[in-house]
N, C-alpha and C positions, 0 to 999 in steps of 0.2 A: 493469412491462410488460417482456416479453422482447425481446431484440434480434432482428433479422432472422436473424443468424447462429445464435442459439439456436433460433429457430423452425424454421429449415431443418434443423438437427441433430435436433431432436425429430421432425420429419416423416420424416426418413431412418430413425431408430430405430424409429418407429412402423410404417413399411412393412416393416421387417425382422421385427417382431413379428406381422405379419399372419398368418403361418402358425401361430403358437403360441397366439394369444388368441381369445376369443369374438368372433364376427363382428359382433354388435350393438354390443358395447362398443368394438370396434376402429373401427367405422363412426362412432359418436358422437364418439369422441376425435378421429378424423381430420377430421370436419366442423368441430369447434370450432377445431382447429389451423389449418385452411385459412382460417377466418374471421379468425383472428388475423393470418395472413400477408397476407390481403387488406387488413385495417386498416393493417398496417405498410406495405404497398405504397402505400396512399393517403397516408400520412404522407411516404413517400419522394417521391411525386409532387408534393406541395405544396412540399417543400424544393427539389426539382429545379427546379420552375417559378420559385420565388423566386430561386434562385441564377442561373438563366438570365436573368432580368430584371436582376439585379444585374450580371452579366457584360456585358450589353448597355449598361447605364448607364456602366460603366467604359470600354467600348470607345468610346462616344460622347464621354466626357470626354477620352480619349486623343486622339481626332481634333480636338476643340476646342483642346486645349492645343498640339498639334502645329501647328495653323493659327496660333495666337497666337504661338508661337515663330518660325515662318517670317516672319510680319509684322514682329515685333520685329527679327529679324536683317536683314530687308530695310531697315527704317528705319535701323538702325545703319550699313549699307553706304552708304545714301544720304547720311546725315549726314557720314560720313567722306569721301565723294567730294566733297560740297559744300565742305567745309573744304579738302581738297586742291586743288580747282579754284580756290578763292579765294587760297590761298597761292601757287599756280603763277602765277595772273594778276597777282599783286602782287609777283612775284619774291622771295617770302619762302621760305626753306628751313627756318627754325626760328622758333618762337614759344614764349617761356617766360612762364608765368603763375605766380601763387602756388601753384596746385595741380598744374599739368601742364606738360610740355614736349612740344610738337608739332613733329615734324620730317618733312621729305619724304625718303623713302628710295627710292633707285633700285634696283629689283628686278633680279635676274639675268635675262638674256634668256630667253625662252620659245621653244622650237622649234615652228614652225607648219608643218605638212605639208599642202600644198594637194592633192597627188595622190601617193599611195603608189607608183604605177607608176614614178615618176621616181626613187625612192630606190634606189640601188645595193644589191645583195644583201649587200654587205659590212656593211651597217648593220642586218641582221636578226639577232635572237637566235633560234637554233634554227629558222630559216626561217619563223617565224610572227609574231614581234613585232619592231617596229622599235626599236632602241636610240636613244632621243632624246639621251641623254648623249653617245654616240659621234658622232651627227649634229652636235650643238652644238659639240663639240670640233673637228670637221672644218671647220665653217663659220667658227669663230673663227680657225682657222689659215689661212683664205683659200680653201678648197675651195668651188667653186660647184656647187650642186645645184639643178637646175631644179625649181621648185615648192616649195622648202624655204627658210625664212627664220627669222631670229631677231627676235622682237618684244620690245622693252624697254618696261617700264612703271614707274610709280611708285606708291607706296602711302604712306599716312599712318601714322606711328609715334607712339603716344601713351604717354608714361611718366609 
């Protein structure tokens, strides 16, 4: 069976021969060629329909796996927070077992901006974005900026 590309080329050449060949022979050949193209179009339609269903199945699986990953990551965060809370409540900063070493790590402070209107323009990069690193440096040096603070936190380190 000819490919769609071959059938298209044959139809194009046949149309060019329309001026030089017998009209009945041309008409019969053209009709048979058009039937072959219609048959090929049906085949294409079936494959397109099947691939469309397959793509939808893949999309659904992607969504299911993304949801599963999010639930797993949430459970990991909850477990780490539970262990960190227990260690903090019992004043333990380090636990060593045969398999792991758990330690409480003090994170660098995070700049919290309650209201951007209070941030002096000196801390803006190109007048659009606030430089939190410059704000943090100024706050650590003792500069007070209304509505801006550094919040320190802890996290669990597992080795």
